[in-house]
Legacy VTK file of the C-alpha trace (Angstrom):
# vtk DataFile Version 3.0
C-alpha trace
ASCII
DATASET POLYDATA
POINTS 216 float
-28.059 7.992 16.042
-30.956 9.973 14.544
-29.103 10.346 11.241
-28.260 6.646 11.264
-31.891 5.652 11.872
-33.124 7.957 9.104
-30.662 6.487 6.590
-31.403 2.922 7.681
-35.160 3.479 7.324
-34.646 4.882 3.829
-32.055 2.486 2.395
-32.433 -0.621 4.555
-29.448 -2.727 5.657
-26.510 -2.460 3.256
-24.822 -5.741 4.299
-21.254 -4.667 3.616
-18.440 -5.612 2.985
-18.886 -7.092 -0.493
-16.210 -9.770 -0.548
-15.766 -13.486 -0.117
-13.746 -13.936 3.066
-11.132 -11.783 4.854
-8.422 -12.124 2.208
-10.687 -10.895 -0.582
-11.811 -8.067 1.682
-8.179 -7.050 2.200
-7.580 -7.173 -1.541
-10.734 -5.155 -2.175
-9.732 -2.535 0.406
-6.541 -1.871 -1.563
-8.160 -1.976 -5.007
-11.244 0.123 -4.242
-9.393 3.429 -3.856
-10.363 5.934 -6.592
-12.610 3.527 -8.476
-16.045 1.931 -8.231
-16.776 -1.522 -6.866
-17.705 -2.955 -10.271
-14.117 -2.394 -11.409
-12.804 -3.991 -8.213
-14.986 -7.035 -8.827
-13.521 -7.401 -12.312
-9.999 -7.219 -10.931
-10.766 -9.759 -8.192
-12.355 -12.067 -10.774
-9.094 -11.865 -12.736
-7.160 -12.784 -9.582
-9.435 -15.779 -9.038
-8.959 -16.977 -12.604
-5.205 -16.624 -12.107
-5.390 -18.610 -8.840
-3.954 -15.673 -6.913
-6.419 -15.383 -4.027
-3.668 -16.549 -1.704
-1.253 -14.586 0.483
1.885 -16.431 -0.590
1.053 -16.373 -4.300
0.279 -12.662 -4.185
3.471 -11.968 -2.231
5.601 -13.837 -4.756
3.831 -12.792 -7.954
5.890 -10.485 -10.163
4.738 -6.873 -10.093
4.279 -6.575 -13.884
2.076 -9.680 -13.936
0.081 -8.572 -10.887
-0.429 -5.098 -12.323
-1.770 -6.509 -15.584
-4.166 -8.838 -13.764
-5.662 -6.036 -11.645
-5.725 -3.521 -14.514
-9.564 -3.105 -14.376
-9.230 -1.490 -10.919
-7.343 1.484 -12.353
-4.015 2.912 -11.120
-2.987 -0.707 -11.512
0.776 -0.260 -11.136
0.407 1.720 -7.900
-2.159 -0.716 -6.547
-0.040 -3.720 -7.523
2.793 -2.288 -5.424
0.504 -1.637 -2.471
-1.096 -5.070 -2.645
2.309 -6.710 -2.971
3.631 -4.756 0.041
0.653 -5.797 2.160
0.761 -9.459 1.215
4.552 -9.629 1.512
4.283 -8.287 5.053
1.639 -10.819 6.075
3.589 -13.649 4.433
6.953 -12.637 5.895
5.768 -11.849 9.435
2.899 -14.332 9.874
3.435 -17.042 7.300
0.264 -15.861 5.587
-1.892 -16.721 8.617
-4.581 -14.032 8.767
-5.986 -15.371 12.022
-2.701 -14.654 13.757
-2.301 -11.324 11.942
-5.767 -10.227 13.091
-5.343 -11.480 16.671
-3.943 -8.273 18.149
-5.750 -5.260 19.535
-7.417 -2.735 17.246
-4.741 -0.102 17.843
-1.848 -2.532 17.387
-3.259 -3.989 14.166
-4.093 -0.563 12.778
-0.636 0.793 13.598
1.007 -2.172 11.886
-1.093 -1.743 8.761
-0.205 1.949 8.614
3.475 1.048 8.768
3.189 -0.796 5.427
4.145 1.382 2.472
1.043 2.462 0.549
-1.532 1.604 3.235
-3.280 4.769 4.406
-5.819 5.362 7.189
-8.940 4.548 5.165
-7.522 1.311 3.750
-6.198 0.301 7.176
-9.579 0.935 8.799
-11.400 -0.950 6.024
-9.201 -3.967 6.750
-9.535 -3.714 10.535
-13.324 -3.303 10.455
-14.402 -5.501 7.566
-11.689 -8.166 7.340
-10.586 -8.456 10.987
-14.030 -7.667 12.420
-12.715 -5.161 14.957
-14.341 -1.829 15.881
-12.705 1.078 14.073
-14.748 3.660 12.177
-13.975 4.122 8.474
-13.953 7.660 7.096
-14.140 8.438 3.392
-15.022 11.335 1.111
-18.748 10.607 1.356
-18.595 10.634 5.163
-16.746 13.951 5.106
-19.230 15.590 2.737
-22.340 14.454 4.609
-20.982 15.385 8.022
-19.638 18.798 6.979
-22.885 19.742 5.313
-24.797 18.795 8.441
-22.404 20.899 10.532
-21.314 17.969 12.668
-17.650 18.385 11.774
-15.563 21.308 10.545
-14.376 21.616 6.964
-10.761 21.546 8.133
-11.140 18.456 10.323
-8.687 15.751 9.267
-9.279 12.015 8.970
-8.508 11.222 12.583
-10.639 14.078 13.958
-13.642 12.760 12.022
-12.927 9.190 13.102
-12.687 10.345 16.732
-16.019 12.148 16.396
-17.806 8.919 15.519
-15.959 6.727 17.997
-16.578 9.207 20.829
-20.306 9.261 20.136
-20.977 5.596 19.325
-20.387 2.363 21.222
-17.490 0.251 19.854
-19.800 -2.038 17.903
-18.616 -3.706 14.692
-22.052 -4.218 13.032
-23.008 -0.620 13.857
-19.770 0.828 12.449
-20.121 -1.388 9.385
-23.700 -0.329 8.684
-23.211 3.352 9.530
-20.314 3.698 7.107
-22.185 1.864 4.357
-25.255 4.080 4.834
-23.154 7.242 4.664
-21.685 5.993 1.394
-25.178 5.283 0.027
-26.336 8.766 1.067
-23.273 10.417 -0.446
-23.585 8.548 -3.733
-27.322 9.019 -4.163
-28.115 12.411 -2.624
-25.239 14.261 -0.959
-23.359 14.655 -4.210
-21.178 17.580 -5.190
-24.416 19.083 -6.461
-26.700 18.040 -3.620
-30.192 16.572 -4.077
-31.447 17.710 -0.692
-35.141 17.548 -1.455
-34.918 13.766 -1.924
-32.388 13.022 0.810
-33.424 11.074 3.930
-31.377 13.569 5.977
-33.100 16.659 4.573
-35.107 17.218 7.771
-31.910 17.591 9.804
-30.154 20.936 10.095
-27.682 21.533 7.291
-25.772 24.507 5.946
-27.020 25.563 2.528
-23.809 27.532 1.893
-21.845 24.300 1.819
-24.097 22.353 -0.508
-22.968 23.348 -3.974
-19.543 24.903 -3.719
-17.245 21.871 -4.031
LINES 1 217
216 0 1 2 3 4 5 6 7 8 9 10 11 12 13 14 15 16 17 18 19 20 21 22 23 24 25 26 27 28 29 30 31 32 33 34 35 36 37 38 39 40 41 42 43 44 45 46 47 48 49 50 51 52 53 54 55 56 57 58 59 60 61 62 63 64 65 66 67 68 69 70 71 72 73 74 75 76 77 78 79 80 81 82 83 84 85 86 87 88 89 90 91 92 93 94 95 96 97 98 99 100 101 102 103 104 105 106 107 108 109 110 111 112 113 114 115 116 117 118 119 120 121 122 123 124 125 126 127 128 129 130 131 132 133 134 135 136 137 138 139 140 141 142 143 144 145 146 147 148 149 150 151 152 153 154 155 156 157 158 159 160 161 162 163 164 165 166 167 168 169 170 171 172 173 174 175 176 177 178 179 180 181 182 183 184 185 186 187 188 189 190 191 192 193 194 195 196 197 198 199 200 201 202 203 204 205 206 207 208 209 210 211 212 213 214 215
């Protein structure tokens, strides 16, 4: 928790997830891969203008039309397929009712999300934590970089090993997981870059391995 407190003192509360309700959060979780949030916001704004912030309408929208609408998010054809797969599943299995979809246990919901073509661990955990409000820790490239450089995980640890590290050392608390992930992202973006800015970083006083800082 010392790293968490240092980041929180430096950055303040991040108040994630940026999104207007659970459906937009689900959409954002799919669109945010390999792009920045400003591009996701543009794509979501296009969906709003097209009256497509709706499970059924997204599930039944043609893929070419959906891809063109979300073009600002990048990789728009791939993401259109993934978004369509997710919304089609929720529409087919739950009639588009997110409350019912989110009503199961963390493990059951996560496993179901991972069974949908195109939904990987990070996207699934984003949806479980931020849209469903259930405790699962989200791991991303920023988390990996910060934790490796501070020698808290190994370079060859996979997604689930890193996730288990956090969940084994923290209580299953949704606001804590939410804030911790957001703070790691802020640290990774601002200081723990590929070329690290250690002298300015709020985590500089904690032990870190200089050999790992600039070799990515």
